C-alpha positions in Angstrom: -29.5 -36.4 16.5 -29.7 -33.5 14.0 -26.5 -32.2 12.5 -26.1 -28.5 12.5 -24.1 -27.1 9.7 -20.9 -25.3 10.8 -21.1 -21.6 10.3 -19.0 -20.2 7.6 -16.6 -17.7 8.8 -14.6 -15.2 6.9 -10.8 -15.8 6.8 -8.7 -12.8 7.8 -8.5 -10.5 4.9 -10.9 -12.4 2.7 -12.8 -9.3 1.7 -9.5 -7.7 0.4 -9.5 -9.7 -2.8 -11.6 -7.0 -4.4 -9.5 -4.2 -2.9 -7.7 -3.2 -6.1 -4.7 -1.7 -4.2 -4.0 -4.9 -2.3 -4.6 -7.2 -5.3 -2.4 -5.0 -7.5 0.4 -5.0 -4.8 0.2 -8.8 -4.4 0.5 -9.4 -8.2 3.3 -6.9 -8.5 5.2 -8.5 -5.5 4.6 -11.9 -7.0 7.1 -10.8 -9.7 9.7 -9.5 -7.2 10.4 -10.7 -4.6 7.9 -13.5 -5.2 5.9 -15.7 -2.9 6.4 -19.2 -1.6 3.9 -21.8 -0.2 5.8 -23.4 2.6 5.1 -26.9 4.0 1.9 -29.0 3.9 -0.2 -26.1 5.2 1.0 -23.9 2.3 1.8 -21.0 4.6 2.6 -17.9 2.4 6.1 -16.6 2.7 8.2 -14.1 0.7 11.8 -13.1 0.3 13.7 -9.8 0.5 13.2 -7.6 -2.6 15.8 -8.4 -5.3 16.5 -11.8 -3.8 14.0 -14.0 -5.7 16.5 -16.9 -5.8 17.3 -16.7 -2.0 16.7 -19.9 0.0 15.5 -18.0 3.1 11.7 -17.4 3.4 9.9 -14.7 5.5 6.2 -15.1 6.6 3.8 -12.5 5.2 0.9 -10.6 6.9 -2.4 -12.6 7.1 -4.2 -10.3 4.6 -1.5 -10.7 2.0 -1.5 -14.5 2.6 -5.3 -14.7 2.1 -5.1 -12.6 -1.0 -2.4 -14.8 -2.5 -4.5 -17.9 -1.9 -7.6 -16.2 -3.3 -5.6 -15.1 -6.4 -4.4 -18.7 -6.8 -8.0 -20.0 -6.6 -9.0 -17.4 -9.2 -6.2 -18.4 -11.6 -4.4 -15.1 -11.5 -1.5 -16.7 -9.6 -0.3 -20.2 -10.4 1.9 -22.8 -8.7 5.5 -22.9 -9.9 8.4 -25.3 -9.3 9.1 -26.9 -5.9 12.2 -25.8 -3.9 13.6 -26.1 -0.4 13.8 -23.0 1.9 14.7 -22.2 5.4 12.3 -20.3 7.6 13.1 -18.1 10.6 14.1 -20.2 13.7 14.3 -23.6 11.9 17.5 -25.3 11.0 16.1 -27.8 8.6 15.0 -26.7 5.1 11.3 -27.1 4.3 9.7 -28.0 1.0 8.0 -25.0 -0.7 6.2 -24.3 -3.9 7.0 -21.0 -5.7 4.1 -18.9 -6.9 4.1 -17.3 -10.4 1.9 -14.8 -12.0 -0.5 -16.2 -14.6 0.0 -14.9 -18.1 -3.6 -13.6 -18.0 -3.2 -11.7 -14.7 -0.9 -9.0 -16.0 -3.5 -7.5 -18.4 -2.8 -5.2 -21.3 0.3 -3.1 -21.3 0.5 0.6 -22.3 0.0 0.9 -26.1 -1.7 -2.5 -26.4 -4.8 -2.8 -28.6 -8.0 -3.7 -26.8 -11.6 -4.5 -27.7 -14.1 -2.0 -26.3 -17.8 -2.5 -26.0 -20.4 0.2 -25.7 -23.8 -0.8 -24.5 -26.3 2.0 -25.3 -28.8 1.4 -22.5 -31.0 4.3 -23.4 -30.8 7.0 -26.0 -27.8 9.1 -25.4 -26.3 7.0 -22.6 -23.7 4.3 -23.2 -21.8 2.1 -20.8 -18.3 1.3 -21.8 -16.5 -1.9 -20.9 -13.1 -3.4 -21.8 -10.9 -5.9 -20.1 -8.8 -3.1 -18.6 -11.3 -0.3 -17.9 -14.9 0.8 -17.7 -16.6 4.2 -18.2 -19.6 5.9 -19.6 -20.5 8.2 -22.6 -23.4 10.6 -22.2 -24.9 12.8 -24.9 -25.1 16.5 -23.8 -25.9 19.5 -26.0 -25.1 17.7 -29.3 -21.8 16.1 -28.2 -20.9 13.2 -25.9 -19.2 13.6 -22.5 -16.7 10.8 -21.9 -16.4 9.7 -18.2 -14.2 7.3 -16.3 -15.7 4.6 -14.0 -15.4 7.1 -11.1 -17.4 9.7 -13.0 -14.5 12.0 -13.9 -15.2 13.7 -17.2 -12.1 13.4 -19.4 -13.4 15.3 -22.4 -16.0 15.3 -25.2 -16.4 13.2 -28.4 -18.5 13.4 -31.5 -19.9 9.8 -31.3 -20.0 6.7 -29.1 -17.2 5.2 -31.1 -15.0 8.3 -30.8 -15.8 8.4 -27.0 -14.7 4.7 -26.6 -11.5 5.4 -28.5 -10.8 8.5 -26.3 -11.4 6.4 -23.1 -9.0 3.8 -24.3 -6.3 6.4 -25.0 -6.9 7.9 -21.5 -5.9 4.5 -20.1 -2.8 4.3 -22.4 -4.4 1.8 -24.8 -5.6 1.6 -28.4 -9.2 0.7 -29.2 -8.5 -1.8 -31.9 -12.2 -2.9 -32.2 -15.2 -1.0 -30.9 -18.6 -2.8 -30.8 -21.7 -0.7 -30.1 -24.9 -2.4 -29.0 -28.1 -0.4 -28.8 -29.9 -2.4 -26.1 -32.9 0.0 -25.9 -33.8 -0.9 -29.6 -34.1 -4.6 -28.5 -36.7 -4.0 -25.9 -40.1 -3.0 -27.4 -42.5 -1.3 -25.0 
């Protein structure tokens, strides 16, 4: 008898982890009203806004529940203390684990200093990365166009370094350190 592996199937909402709006909303809602993992199955519940300490739990939509579990697996949300809550239709309290936002999930705040990296992939074209944003800097007519990750031009700069600093300011941050790597010089043809 040959064993046939079970097909992997996508959990409802699994693809939404990379949906920035859903992920951002879940992380924001993890602060207030917060999430709870109820029972052995760790079903995701929440509370009413402004009632983080309430003992009554409300089930969340499947896509939100899946995103919460994925963010826990990714380390962006973490298990907190255990409490008891009541769930709709049940008289007895159930054990639950609170969910907290990981300190690394919140990212830089406006005005924070960030490290910015510019990879010059070919003469006059640099790709910008930082932990809070990405973009590009392209030389055109003696100056550099500074673009967001969506291709929106936010202005001009006199150098790759000035362009990286401008892109950081556009996102409300300070470029404390800018590293420029000319990749095209490393590859001899």
